ZAMIVO-253011 format. One record per residue: x, z, y of N, C-alpha, C, O, CB in turn; residue in one letter; residue number from 1. Coordinates in pm, 1 decimal, always signed. Last residue first. Glycine has a CB too. Example, Ala and Ser with C-alpha at 12.3 -4.5 7.8 and 13.67 -1.06 7.14 Angstrom:
% residues 2
+1285.0/+708.0/-225.0/+1367.0/+714.0/-106.0/+1290.0/+787.0/+3.0/+1340.9/+803.9/+113.8/+1408.4/+572.5/-59.8/S/2
+1319.0/+780.0/-569.0/+1230.0/+780.0/-450.0/+1320.0/+780.0/-330.0/+1423.6/+846.5/-331.9/+1130.8/+904.6/-447.3/A/1
This chain:
% residues 58
-188.3/+1129.2/-93.7/-296.2/+1218.6/-53.5/-429.8/+1181.1/-102.4/-527.7/+1250.1/-73.9/-301.9/+1227.6/+89.1/X/58
+138.8/+1039.4/+18.3/+39.6/+1060.5/-88.4/-70.8/+1154.5/-41.2/-49.1/+1245.2/+39.1/+107.2/+1117.6/-215.3/X/57
+251.5/+812.5/+225.9/+207.3/+951.2/+235.3/+101.9/+973.0/+128.7/-12.4/+930.3/+145.2/+151.9/+985.0/+377.9/X/56
+511.4/+602.9/+279.9/+406.8/+632.3/+181.3/+374.4/+780.3/+191.0/+460.8/+864.5/+166.8/+451.7/+593.6/+35.5/X/55
+598.0/+382.9/+523.2/+603.3/+524.1/+487.4/+485.0/+551.8/+395.9/+370.4/+526.0/+432.7/+600.6/+616.8/+614.8/X/54
+789.6/+82.9/+506.4/+661.1/+153.4/+507.9/+686.8/+299.9/+476.4/+785.0/+335.0/+411.1/+559.9/+90.8/+405.6/X/53
+957.2/-213.0/+592.9/+961.2/-67.3/+579.4/+822.3/-6.9/+595.2/+747.7/-42.2/+686.6/+1056.8/-6.6/+682.4/X/52
+1076.6/-480.9/+522.1/+938.3/-437.4/+504.9/+935.5/-286.3/+485.3/+914.0/-237.7/+374.3/+871.3/-509.8/+384.7/X/51
+1350.6/-509.3/+563.6/+1259.3/-602.6/+630.1/+1114.5/-554.3/+626.9/+1037.6/-583.2/+718.6/+1268.7/-739.5/+565.2/X/50
+1466.3/-304.4/+404.3/+1486.6/-307.2/+549.9/+1386.4/-396.2/+622.7/+1341.9/-362.1/+732.2/+1626.6/-354.3/+581.0/X/49
+1288.5/-121.3/+170.3/+1341.4/-253.3/+201.6/+1352.3/-261.7/+353.4/+1256.7/-229.3/+423.8/+1250.3/-368.5/+143.1/X/48
+1253.7/+111.4/-84.5/+1275.4/+89.7/+57.8/+1338.0/-47.6/+75.5/+1430.3/-84.5/+2.9/+1365.5/+201.3/+119.7/X/47
+1048.9/+290.7/-321.0/+1127.1/+174.7/-279.4/+1143.9/+171.8/-128.2/+1060.0/+222.6/-53.7/+1061.1/+45.6/-327.5/X/46
+878.0/+488.3/-405.2/+1020.6/+516.7/-407.5/+1107.7/+402.9/-359.0/+1230.0/+416.8/-356.0/+1061.1/+552.9/-544.1/X/45
+618.3/+379.1/-394.0/+653.6/+492.9/-308.8/+802.7/+522.9/-304.0/+849.5/+579.1/-205.0/+581.4/+614.4/-355.8/X/44
+635.4/+163.5/-593.4/+635.3/+136.7/-449.0/+670.3/+259.1/-365.4/+747.8/+244.8/-270.8/+500.3/+84.8/-406.8/X/43
+604.5/+204.5/-860.0/+738.4/+223.7/-805.5/+743.1/+208.9/-653.7/+845.3/+239.2/-592.2/+833.6/+125.6/-868.5/X/42
+353.9/+129.4/-932.7/+378.1/+273.9/-923.9/+516.8/+304.5/-867.1/+544.0/+418.6/-829.8/+363.0/+338.5/-1062.2/X/41
+360.9/-144.1/-965.5/+317.4/-92.3/-835.7/+338.9/+57.7/-820.0/+341.8/+108.6/-708.0/+172.4/-123.9/-814.9/X/40
+405.2/-214.7/-1222.8/+524.2/-189.7/-1141.7/+488.9/-139.6/-1001.3/+577.1/-97.5/-926.6/+607.6/-316.6/-1131.6/X/39
+92.6/-79.8/-1307.3/+213.6/-148.9/-1354.4/+334.5/-113.2/-1270.4/+363.4/+4.5/-1249.0/+192.9/-299.9/-1352.6/X/38
-75.1/+13.1/-1002.5/-77.7/-20.9/-1144.5/+54.3/-88.4/-1181.3/+120.0/-147.6/-1095.6/-199.0/-113.5/-1178.0/X/37
-210.1/+220.1/-756.2/-91.3/+152.0/-806.7/-99.5/+134.0/-958.5/-127.3/+228.6/-1032.2/+35.6/+230.4/-769.1/X/36
-470.7/+201.8/-554.2/-449.3/+227.4/-696.0/-324.9/+152.6/-741.9/-332.4/+32.0/-765.0/-573.0/+185.4/-779.5/X/35
-581.7/+346.2/-263.2/-485.5/+251.9/-319.9/-457.7/+295.9/-462.9/-425.6/+411.9/-488.9/-352.8/+245.6/-234.8/X/34
-866.3/+366.1/-63.8/-796.2/+419.0/-181.1/-705.7/+309.0/-233.9/-746.9/+193.8/-247.6/-896.8/+468.3/-292.1/X/33
-995.9/+446.2/+256.0/-922.5/+352.2/+170.5/-859.4/+426.5/+53.9/-805.7/+536.1/+70.4/-814.1/+277.2/+251.3/X/32
-1262.2/+450.4/+470.8/-1190.9/+533.2/+374.0/-1127.0/+437.9/+273.7/-1196.8/+357.0/+212.6/-1287.1/+637.4/+302.8/X/31
-1252.4/+328.3/+811.5/-1289.6/+317.7/+670.9/-1209.7/+416.8/+586.6/-1102.3/+461.2/+626.9/-1267.7/+174.4/+620.0/X/30
-1178.5/+310.9/+1079.9/-1267.9/+416.9/+1038.0/-1314.5/+410.4/+893.6/-1408.2/+481.1/+856.6/-1384.3/+416.8/+1124.4/X/29
-987.0/+133.9/+1144.2/-1124.8/+97.0/+1180.6/-1227.0/+196.5/+1126.4/-1347.2/+169.7/+1126.7/-1157.3/-43.1/+1128.8/X/28
-760.6/+233.9/+1032.6/-770.2/+237.4/+1178.6/-908.8/+199.5/+1228.2/-944.3/+229.6/+1342.1/-667.5/+144.8/+1239.6/X/27
-805.7/+172.4/+763.5/-810.4/+311.8/+808.6/-829.1/+320.6/+959.4/-904.5/+404.7/+1008.4/-682.8/+385.3/+767.7/X/26
-764.7/-105.0/+771.7/-897.4/-53.8/+736.7/-912.3/+91.5/+781.0/-1018.0/+130.8/+830.3/-921.9/-65.9/+584.9/X/25
-491.4/-105.2/+833.0/-587.1/-168.0/+925.3/-728.7/-116.8/+899.6/-803.5/-88.8/+993.3/-583.0/-321.7/+911.3/X/24
-389.2/+16.0/+603.2/-372.5/+80.9/+732.3/-470.9/+25.3/+835.3/-526.9/+100.3/+915.1/-229.1/+63.9/+781.8/X/23
-450.9/-179.1/+410.3/-508.1/-45.9/+402.3/-501.0/+28.1/+534.5/-596.3/+95.4/+573.6/-438.4/+33.6/+296.0/X/22
-288.7/-386.8/+507.3/-433.2/-406.1/+496.4/-504.0/-270.6/+490.8/-604.7/-249.7/+558.4/-467.8/-490.5/+371.2/X/21
-37.0/-267.4/+473.6/-83.1/-304.3/+608.2/-233.7/-322.7/+611.1/-299.9/-279.7/+705.5/-14.0/-432.7/+655.5/X/20
-29.7/-251.0/+196.9/-33.4/-127.8/+274.2/-75.5/-153.2/+418.5/-142.5/-69.6/+479.1/+102.3/-60.0/+270.9/X/19
-20.9/-525.4/+138.5/-131.4/-443.4/+86.4/-143.2/-314.1/+165.9/-253.9/-271.7/+199.1/-110.6/-412.0/-63.8/X/18
+221.3/-596.7/+264.0/+95.2/-655.5/+309.8/-25.1/-575.0/+261.8/-121.4/-557.8/+336.6/+83.6/-799.9/+261.3/X/17
+401.1/-449.9/+108.3/+390.3/-423.0/+251.4/+258.3/-476.8/+304.9/+190.8/-409.5/+382.9/+508.9/-485.2/+327.9/X/16
+368.3/-580.8/-135.2/+338.0/-437.8/-123.1/+314.9/-400.4/+22.3/+220.8/-328.2/+55.0/+451.7/-352.7/-182.3/X/15
+458.6/-841.6/-76.4/+317.9/-819.0/-112.4/+276.9/-671.6/-102.4/+163.5/-641.2/-65.2/+292.4/-868.9/-253.6/X/14
+739.5/-771.2/-0.3/+643.5/-834.5/+90.8/+497.4/-815.2/+49.0/+417.0/-775.0/+133.2/+673.2/-981.9/+100.4/X/13
+868.6/-627.8/-228.0/+853.2/-574.5/-92.8/+742.3/-638.5/-8.8/+659.6/-567.3/+48.1/+980.9/-589.3/-21.3/X/12
+726.2/-573.4/-546.5/+794.7/-667.6/-458.0/+767.4/-625.9/-313.0/+653.9/-592.0/-279.3/+747.2/-815.5/-484.4/X/11
+588.1/-431.7/-724.3/+678.4/-354.1/-640.5/+761.4/-445.2/-551.0/+856.2/-399.9/-486.9/+769.7/-267.3/-726.6/X/10
+238.9/-467.0/-797.4/+373.6/-522.0/-784.0/+459.0/-427.3/-702.4/+407.4/-351.3/-620.4/+370.4/-661.9/-718.9/X/9
-27.1/-400.7/-781.3/+28.2/-425.6/-913.6/+167.0/-489.0/-907.1/+208.4/-557.2/-1000.8/-65.4/-514.6/-992.5/X/8
-265.1/-227.1/-635.4/-127.5/-264.6/-606.7/-53.5/-275.8/-739.0/-20.8/-175.1/-801.9/-58.4/-161.3/-511.7/X/7
-581.3/-261.8/-524.1/-503.6/-256.3/-647.5/-364.3/-309.2/-616.9/-348.8/-424.5/-576.8/-571.8/-338.7/-762.4/X/6
-769.9/-83.1/-301.8/-663.3/-182.8/-310.8/-587.6/-159.6/-440.4/-535.7/-50.5/-464.1/-567.1/-175.5/-187.3/X/5
-1100.9/-46.8/-195.2/-998.0/-5.5/-290.1/-897.1/-117.5/-302.1/-934.5/-234.4/-311.4/-1059.0/+29.8/-429.0/X/4
-1296.8/+45.3/+90.9/-1221.0/-52.2/+12.7/-1120.6/+14.9/-80.7/-1063.6/+119.3/-48.9/-1148.6/-148.3/+105.4/X/3
-1572.9/+149.0/+185.2/-1468.0/+219.8/+112.2/-1389.0/+120.2/+26.8/-1410.3/+110.9/-94.1/-1528.7/+332.4/+23.5/X/2
-1752.3/+152.9/+492.4/-1701.4/+78.2/+379.8/-1588.5/+159.6/+316.6/-1516.6/+230.9/+386.6/-1652.7/-63.6/+423.2/X/1
């Protein structure tokens, strides 16, 4: 399966949940693509203590 995730927010919790979903799919052997749209393009530069993620572009 090749899920695509549309990330259209830079709010910490929904962004974190979208990245967690992508990570879970990757761990099960799927190929995942994340498409940041709108304010979602700011997610790689954001940091929140409660919802910390590492963004690795690729």
